[in-house]
FIKE-587101 format. One record per atom (N, C-alpha, C): atom name; residue in one letter; x, y, z; chain. Coordinates in Angstrom, 1 decimal. Example, Ala and Ser with C-alpha at 12.3 -4.5 7.8 and 13.67 -1.06 7.14 Angstrom:
BEGIN
atome|residu|xx|yy|zz|chaine
N|A|13.2|-5.7|7.8|A
CA|A|12.3|-4.5|7.8|A
C|A|13.2|-3.3|7.8|A
N|S|12.8|-2.2|7.1|A
CA|S|13.7|-1.1|7.1|A
C|S|12.9|0.0|7.9|A
END
This chain:
BEGIN
atome|residu|xx|yy|zz|chaine
N|M|-69.3|31.1|29.2|A
CA|M|-68.8|30.9|30.8|A
C|M|-67.4|29.8|31.1|A
N|T|-67.9|28.8|29.5|A
CA|T|-66.7|27.6|30.4|A
C|T|-65.3|28.0|29.7|A
N|P|-65.3|28.6|28.9|A
CA|P|-64.0|28.8|28.2|A
C|P|-63.2|29.9|29.7|A
N|I|-63.9|30.9|30.2|A
CA|I|-63.5|31.5|31.5|A
C|I|-62.6|30.7|32.4|A
N|I|-63.7|29.5|32.7|A
CA|I|-63.3|28.5|33.8|A
C|I|-62.0|27.6|33.3|A
N|F|-62.0|26.7|32.3|A
CA|F|-60.9|26.3|31.6|A
C|F|-59.8|27.2|31.9|A
N|T|-60.0|28.5|31.2|A
CA|T|-58.5|29.5|31.9|A
C|T|-58.0|29.8|32.6|A
N|L|-59.0|29.8|34.2|A
CA|L|-58.1|29.9|35.5|A
C|L|-58.3|28.9|35.7|A
N|L|-58.9|27.6|35.5|A
CA|L|-58.3|25.9|36.1|A
C|L|-56.8|25.8|35.6|A
N|F|-56.5|26.1|34.3|A
CA|F|-55.5|25.7|33.6|A
C|F|-54.4|26.7|33.9|A
N|G|-54.3|28.0|34.4|A
CA|G|-53.7|28.8|35.1|A
C|G|-53.0|28.7|36.4|A
N|A|-54.1|27.9|36.8|A
CA|A|-54.0|27.5|38.2|A
C|A|-53.1|26.3|38.0|A
N|V|-53.4|25.4|37.2|A
CA|V|-52.6|24.0|37.2|A
C|V|-51.3|24.7|37.1|A
N|D|-51.2|25.7|36.2|A
CA|D|-49.7|26.1|35.4|A
C|D|-48.9|26.9|36.1|A
N|L|-49.5|27.8|37.5|A
CA|L|-49.1|28.0|38.7|A
C|L|-48.2|27.1|39.4|A
N|G|-48.9|26.4|39.6|A
CA|G|-48.8|25.2|41.0|A
C|G|-47.3|24.8|39.7|A
N|N|-47.3|24.0|38.4|A
CA|N|-46.2|23.7|37.9|A
C|N|-45.2|24.8|37.8|A
N|Y|-45.2|26.3|37.9|A
CA|Y|-44.4|26.7|38.1|A
C|Y|-43.5|27.0|39.4|A
N|F|-43.8|26.9|40.1|A
CA|F|-43.5|26.4|41.9|A
C|F|-42.9|25.2|42.2|A
N|M|-43.7|24.3|41.4|A
CA|M|-43.0|22.9|41.8|A
C|M|-41.8|23.0|41.0|A
N|S|-41.5|23.5|39.4|A
CA|S|-40.4|23.7|39.1|A
C|S|-39.4|24.5|40.0|A
N|Q|-39.8|25.6|40.4|A
CA|Q|-39.1|26.4|41.3|A
C|Q|-37.9|25.9|42.5|A
N|H|-39.0|25.0|43.3|A
CA|H|-38.6|24.3|44.2|A
C|H|-37.6|23.1|43.6|A
N|V|-37.8|22.4|42.9|A
CA|V|-36.9|21.4|42.0|A
C|V|-35.5|22.1|42.0|A
N|V|-35.7|23.7|41.1|A
CA|V|-34.2|24.3|41.1|A
C|V|-33.5|24.7|42.4|A
N|V|-34.7|24.9|42.9|A
CA|V|-33.6|25.7|44.9|A
C|V|-32.9|24.4|45.4|A
N|K|-33.6|23.1|45.0|A
CA|K|-33.5|22.3|46.0|A
C|K|-31.8|21.2|45.2|A
N|A|-31.8|21.7|44.0|A
CA|A|-30.7|21.4|43.2|A
C|A|-29.5|22.3|43.8|A
N|V|-29.8|23.2|43.4|A
CA|V|-28.5|24.0|43.8|A
C|V|-28.1|24.2|45.2|A
N|R|-29.3|23.7|46.0|A
CA|R|-29.0|23.8|48.0|A
C|R|-27.6|21.9|47.8|A
N|D|-28.3|21.3|46.9|A
CA|D|-27.1|19.9|46.5|A
C|D|-26.1|20.1|46.3|A
N|G|-25.8|20.8|45.1|A
CA|G|-25.3|21.3|44.3|A
C|G|-23.7|21.7|45.4|A
N|A|-24.2|23.3|45.8|A
CA|A|-23.4|23.5|47.0|A
C|A|-22.8|22.8|48.2|A
N|R|-23.9|22.2|48.4|A
CA|R|-23.8|20.8|49.9|A
C|R|-22.3|20.2|49.1|A
N|F|-22.6|19.6|48.1|A
CA|F|-21.4|18.9|47.6|A
C|F|-20.0|19.6|47.3|A
N|A|-20.0|20.3|46.9|A
CA|A|-18.9|21.7|46.6|A
C|A|-17.8|21.8|48.2|A
N|S|-19.2|21.7|48.9|A
CA|S|-18.7|22.7|50.1|A
C|S|-17.9|21.9|50.9|A
N|R|-18.3|20.3|50.6|A
CA|R|-17.2|19.0|51.0|A
C|R|-16.1|18.5|50.5|A
N|Q|-16.0|18.8|49.8|A
CA|Q|-14.4|18.7|48.6|A
C|Q|-13.2|19.3|49.6|A
N|G|-12.2|19.0|49.4|A
CA|G|-11.4|19.0|50.1|A
C|G|-11.1|20.6|49.8|A
N|F|-10.2|21.1|50.8|A
CA|F|-9.6|22.4|51.1|A
C|F|-8.3|23.0|49.6|A
N|S|-7.5|22.0|49.1|A
CA|S|-6.5|21.4|48.3|A
C|S|-7.2|22.1|46.6|A
N|Y|-8.8|22.1|46.9|A
CA|Y|-9.3|22.2|45.2|A
C|Y|-9.4|23.5|45.5|A
N|Y|-9.5|24.0|46.0|A
CA|Y|-10.0|25.4|46.3|A
C|Y|-8.9|26.8|46.2|A
N|T|-8.8|27.7|45.6|A
CA|T|-8.3|29.4|46.1|A
C|T|-9.2|30.3|46.3|A
N|C|-8.9|31.2|46.4|A
CA|C|-9.8|32.4|47.0|A
C|C|-10.6|32.7|45.7|A
N|S|-10.5|32.2|44.3|A
CA|S|-11.1|32.7|43.4|A
C|S|-11.6|31.5|42.6|A
N|T|-10.8|30.4|42.6|A
CA|T|-11.5|29.6|41.5|A
C|T|-11.5|27.9|42.2|A
N|A|-11.9|27.4|41.6|A
CA|A|-12.1|25.8|42.5|A
C|A|-11.9|25.0|41.3|A
N|D|-11.2|23.5|41.2|A
CA|D|-10.7|22.8|40.7|A
C|D|-11.0|22.3|39.3|A
N|A|-11.0|22.4|38.8|A
CA|A|-12.7|22.5|37.4|A
C|A|-12.8|20.7|37.3|A
N|T|-11.9|19.9|37.4|A
CA|T|-12.1|18.2|37.1|A
C|T|-12.7|17.7|38.6|A
N|N|-12.1|17.9|39.8|A
CA|N|-12.6|17.5|40.8|A
C|N|-13.9|18.1|41.5|A
N|V|-13.9|19.5|41.1|A
CA|V|-15.2|20.2|41.8|A
C|V|-16.0|20.8|40.9|A
N|E|-15.9|21.0|40.0|A
CA|E|-16.6|22.2|39.4|A
C|E|-17.5|21.4|38.2|A
N|T|-17.0|20.8|37.4|A
CA|T|-17.8|19.8|36.6|A
C|T|-18.4|18.3|37.7|A
N|P|-18.1|18.0|38.4|A
CA|P|-19.1|17.4|39.5|A
C|P|-20.4|18.4|40.0|A
N|T|-19.9|19.5|40.4|A
CA|T|-21.1|20.2|41.0|A
C|T|-22.4|20.0|40.2|A
N|K|-21.7|20.8|39.2|A
CA|K|-22.5|21.1|38.0|A
C|K|-23.6|20.0|37.7|A
N|E|-23.1|18.8|37.5|A
CA|E|-23.8|17.3|37.2|A
C|E|-24.6|17.4|38.3|A
N|I|-24.3|17.3|39.8|A
CA|I|-24.9|17.2|40.8|A
C|I|-26.3|17.9|40.7|A
N|T|-26.0|19.3|40.4|A
CA|T|-26.8|20.3|40.6|A
C|T|-27.9|20.1|39.4|A
N|R|-27.2|20.1|38.3|A
CA|R|-28.1|19.5|37.2|A
C|R|-29.1|17.5|37.4|A
N|T|-28.5|16.9|37.6|A
CA|T|-29.2|15.9|37.6|A
C|T|-29.4|15.0|38.8|A
N|G|-28.6|15.5|39.7|A
CA|G|-28.8|14.8|41.2|A
C|G|-27.3|13.5|41.0|A
N|T|-26.6|13.5|39.9|A
CA|T|-25.8|12.4|40.1|A
C|T|-24.4|13.1|39.3|A
N|I|-23.6|12.5|39.9|A
CA|I|-21.8|13.1|39.4|A
C|I|-21.9|12.7|38.0|A
N|S|-22.4|11.3|37.3|A
CA|S|-22.0|11.5|36.0|A
C|S|-23.7|10.5|35.5|A
N|G|-24.1|10.6|34.1|A
CA|G|-24.9|9.7|33.4|A
C|G|-26.2|10.0|33.9|A
N|G|-26.8|10.9|35.1|A
CA|G|-28.3|11.2|35.3|A
C|G|-29.3|11.8|34.1|A
N|T|-30.6|11.5|34.8|A
CA|T|-31.4|12.5|33.7|A
C|T|-31.5|14.1|34.4|A
N|A|-32.0|14.9|33.6|A
CA|A|-31.9|16.3|34.3|A
C|A|-33.5|16.4|35.4|A
N|R|-33.1|17.1|36.4|A
CA|R|-34.3|17.3|37.1|A
C|R|-35.5|17.7|36.3|A
N|L|-35.4|18.6|36.1|A
CA|L|-36.5|19.3|34.7|A
C|L|-36.1|19.2|33.4|A
N|A|-36.9|19.1|32.2|A
CA|A|-36.9|18.9|30.8|A
C|A|-36.1|20.0|30.5|A
N|T|-36.8|21.1|30.6|A
CA|T|-36.1|21.9|30.2|A
C|T|-34.5|22.4|30.2|A
N|W|-33.9|21.8|31.4|A
CA|W|-32.6|22.1|31.7|A
C|W|-31.7|20.9|31.3|A
N|T|-31.6|21.5|30.4|A
CA|T|-30.6|20.5|29.1|A
C|T|-28.9|20.7|29.3|A
N|S|-28.8|21.7|29.6|A
CA|S|-27.4|22.3|29.8|A
C|S|-26.9|22.6|30.9|A
N|N|-25.2|21.8|31.3|A
CA|N|-24.7|22.7|32.8|A
C|N|-23.9|24.2|32.6|A
N|S|-24.4|24.4|31.4|A
CA|S|-24.0|26.0|30.9|A
C|S|-24.7|27.0|31.8|A
N|T|-25.7|26.5|32.2|A
CA|T|-27.1|27.8|33.1|A
C|T|-26.2|27.6|34.7|A
N|I|-25.2|27.3|34.7|A
CA|I|-24.8|27.0|36.2|A
C|I|-23.8|27.7|36.6|A
N|T|-23.6|28.4|37.4|A
CA|T|-22.2|28.7|37.7|A
C|T|-21.7|28.9|39.0|A
N|L|-20.5|28.4|39.5|A
CA|L|-20.0|28.3|40.7|A
C|L|-19.0|29.2|40.8|A
N|T|-19.1|29.6|41.8|A
CA|T|-18.2|31.1|42.5|A
C|T|-17.4|30.4|43.6|A
N|V|-16.2|31.3|43.4|A
CA|V|-15.3|30.8|45.2|A
C|V|-15.0|32.3|45.4|A
N|R|-15.2|32.5|47.1|A
CA|R|-14.5|33.7|47.1|A
C|R|-14.0|33.2|49.0|A
N|C|-12.9|34.0|49.6|A
CA|C|-12.4|33.8|50.7|A
C|C|-13.3|34.9|51.9|A
N|D|-13.0|34.3|52.9|A
CA|D|-14.0|34.9|54.1|A
C|D|-12.7|35.5|55.1|A
N|T|-12.2|36.4|54.6|A
CA|T|-10.8|36.9|55.6|A
C|T|-11.1|37.6|57.0|A
N|S|-12.5|37.5|57.3|A
CA|S|-12.7|39.0|58.3|A
C|S|-12.7|38.4|59.7|A
N|G|-12.3|37.1|59.9|A
CA|G|-12.0|37.2|61.5|A
C|G|-10.9|36.1|61.2|A
N|T|-10.4|35.6|62.9|A
CA|T|-10.0|34.2|63.3|A
C|T|-9.9|33.6|63.3|A
N|Y|-9.9|32.6|62.8|A
CA|Y|-11.0|30.7|62.7|A
C|Y|-10.1|30.0|63.4|A
N|A|-10.7|29.1|63.9|A
CA|A|-10.3|28.2|64.8|A
C|A|-10.8|26.7|63.8|A
N|G|-10.4|25.4|64.9|A
CA|G|-11.5|24.1|64.3|A
C|G|-10.5|23.8|62.8|A
N|I|-11.8|23.5|61.9|A
CA|I|-11.2|22.7|60.6|A
C|I|-10.1|24.1|59.8|A
N|Y|-10.6|25.1|60.0|A
CA|Y|-9.9|26.4|59.4|A
C|Y|-8.7|26.7|59.7|A
N|T|-8.1|26.1|60.9|A
CA|T|-6.8|26.7|61.8|A
C|T|-5.9|26.9|60.5|A
N|N|-5.3|26.5|59.5|A
CA|N|-4.4|25.8|58.8|A
C|N|-5.0|26.5|57.5|A
N|V|-6.1|27.2|57.3|A
CA|V|-6.5|28.1|56.1|A
C|V|-6.1|29.3|56.3|A
N|S|-4.7|29.4|56.1|A
CA|S|-4.0|30.8|55.7|A
C|S|-4.3|32.1|54.9|A
N|T|-5.3|31.6|53.9|A
CA|T|-6.0|32.5|53.1|A
C|T|-7.4|33.4|53.1|A
N|G|-8.2|32.7|54.4|A
CA|G|-9.3|33.1|54.7|A
C|G|-10.1|31.7|54.6|A
N|V|-11.3|31.5|54.9|A
CA|V|-12.3|30.3|54.5|A
C|V|-12.6|30.7|52.8|A
N|P|-12.3|29.4|52.3|A
CA|P|-13.2|29.6|50.7|A
C|P|-14.8|29.2|51.1|A
N|I|-15.3|30.1|50.6|A
CA|I|-17.0|30.0|50.7|A
C|I|-17.4|30.1|48.7|A
N|V|-18.3|28.3|48.8|A
CA|V|-18.7|28.7|47.1|A
C|V|-20.0|29.0|47.1|A
N|K|-20.4|29.3|46.3|A
CA|K|-21.6|29.8|45.8|A
C|K|-22.2|28.9|44.3|A
N|V|-23.4|28.4|44.1|A
CA|V|-23.7|27.7|43.3|A
C|V|-25.2|28.4|42.5|A
N|T|-24.8|28.9|41.7|A
CA|T|-26.1|29.7|41.0|A
C|T|-26.5|28.6|40.2|A
N|A|-27.6|29.1|39.7|A
CA|A|-28.7|28.2|38.2|A
C|A|-29.8|29.1|37.7|A
N|I|-29.5|29.3|36.6|A
CA|I|-30.8|29.9|35.6|A
C|I|-31.3|29.2|34.7|A
N|V|-32.6|28.7|34.7|A
CA|V|-33.0|27.6|34.0|A
C|V|-34.4|28.5|33.5|A
N|P|-33.8|27.8|32.2|A
CA|P|-35.7|28.3|31.2|A
C|P|-36.7|27.7|31.6|A
N|Y|-37.9|28.3|32.3|A
CA|Y|-39.1|27.4|32.4|A
C|Y|-40.1|27.6|31.3|A
N|N|-40.7|26.0|31.0|A
CA|N|-41.2|25.9|30.0|A
C|N|-42.7|26.0|30.6|A
N|S|-43.5|27.4|29.9|A
CA|S|-45.5|26.8|30.4|A
C|S|-46.2|25.8|30.0|A
N|L|-46.8|25.3|31.1|A
CA|L|-47.7|24.0|30.1|A
C|L|-48.3|24.8|29.0|A
N|F|-48.8|26.2|28.7|A
CA|F|-49.8|26.8|27.7|A
C|F|-48.7|26.7|26.4|A
N|N|-47.5|26.4|26.6|A
CA|N|-46.4|26.2|25.6|A
C|N|-47.0|25.3|24.5|A
N|H|-47.9|24.1|25.1|A
CA|H|-47.7|22.7|24.4|A
C|H|-49.0|23.0|23.7|A
N|F|-50.0|23.7|23.8|A
CA|F|-51.2|24.2|23.3|A
C|F|-50.8|25.4|21.9|A
N|G|-49.5|26.0|21.9|A
CA|G|-49.4|26.9|21.1|A
C|G|-49.7|28.0|21.4|A
N|I|-49.7|28.2|22.5|A
CA|I|-49.9|29.9|23.2|A
C|I|-48.6|29.6|23.8|A
N|T|-48.2|31.2|22.8|A
CA|T|-46.4|31.3|23.5|A
C|T|-46.8|32.3|24.7|A
N|T|-45.9|32.5|25.7|A
CA|T|-45.4|32.9|26.8|A
C|T|-44.4|33.7|26.7|A
N|T|-44.1|35.1|27.3|A
CA|T|-42.4|35.1|27.5|A
C|T|-41.8|34.5|28.2|A
N|A|-40.5|34.5|28.0|A
CA|A|-39.3|33.6|28.7|A
C|A|-39.6|33.7|29.7|A
N|I|-39.7|33.0|30.4|A
CA|I|-39.5|33.0|32.3|A
C|I|-38.3|32.3|32.6|A
N|N|-37.8|32.8|33.4|A
CA|N|-36.4|31.4|34.1|A
C|N|-36.7|31.7|35.3|A
N|L|-36.2|30.1|35.9|A
CA|L|-35.8|30.0|37.3|A
C|L|-35.1|29.9|37.7|A
N|T|-34.3|30.6|38.6|A
CA|T|-32.8|31.3|39.3|A
C|T|-33.4|30.8|40.9|A
N|A|-32.2|30.2|41.2|A
CA|A|-31.6|29.9|42.4|A
C|A|-30.3|30.1|42.7|A
N|E|-30.2|30.1|44.0|A
CA|E|-28.5|30.1|44.7|A
C|E|-28.4|29.5|45.6|A
N|S|-27.7|29.3|45.8|A
CA|S|-26.9|28.7|47.5|A
C|S|-25.6|28.9|47.6|A
N|E|-25.1|29.2|49.1|A
CA|E|-23.8|29.6|49.1|A
C|E|-23.1|28.9|50.7|A
N|V|-22.2|28.5|50.6|A
CA|V|-22.1|27.7|51.8|A
C|V|-20.6|27.3|51.4|A
N|P|-19.7|27.7|53.2|A
CA|P|-18.1|27.6|53.6|A
C|P|-18.1|26.6|53.2|A
N|V|-16.5|25.8|52.4|A
CA|V|-16.0|24.7|52.4|A
C|V|-15.6|24.3|53.3|A
N|M|-15.5|22.8|53.7|A
CA|M|-15.7|22.4|55.2|A
C|M|-14.7|20.8|54.9|A
N|G|-14.3|21.0|53.8|A
CA|G|-13.3|20.6|53.7|A
C|G|-13.8|18.8|54.2|A
N|V|-12.6|17.5|53.8|A
CA|V|-13.0|16.3|53.4|A
C|V|-12.0|15.6|55.0|A
END
């Protein structure tokens, strides 16, 4: 009976760890999208973002929470290559306010992350199938 109880208990702890890790990734992607959306309109075209001023810092903020030199939010999040930043322009309407002088449409930035999840069972030599934590956030560029 004891092995069954320990398995259920450890499974519940691992499930809680999974949901906490997923929440960290969702929050990180939201932070990255918010940062990217507050960069100047001059850094965007309808298909790309400036790599130096937007893309690289956005990926760093998403993964570490700082522009440079931070530690990863999750131990398994070792590379910025797991983060993608895409830009599209919304031309479906007539815009006013901060978008008045934007002739090509409103740039919308989307940050996506796919991060490997390391199950607590792996620490005991019980390998599980590869699980990824996935999140995305899309925000219109508001400029500075």
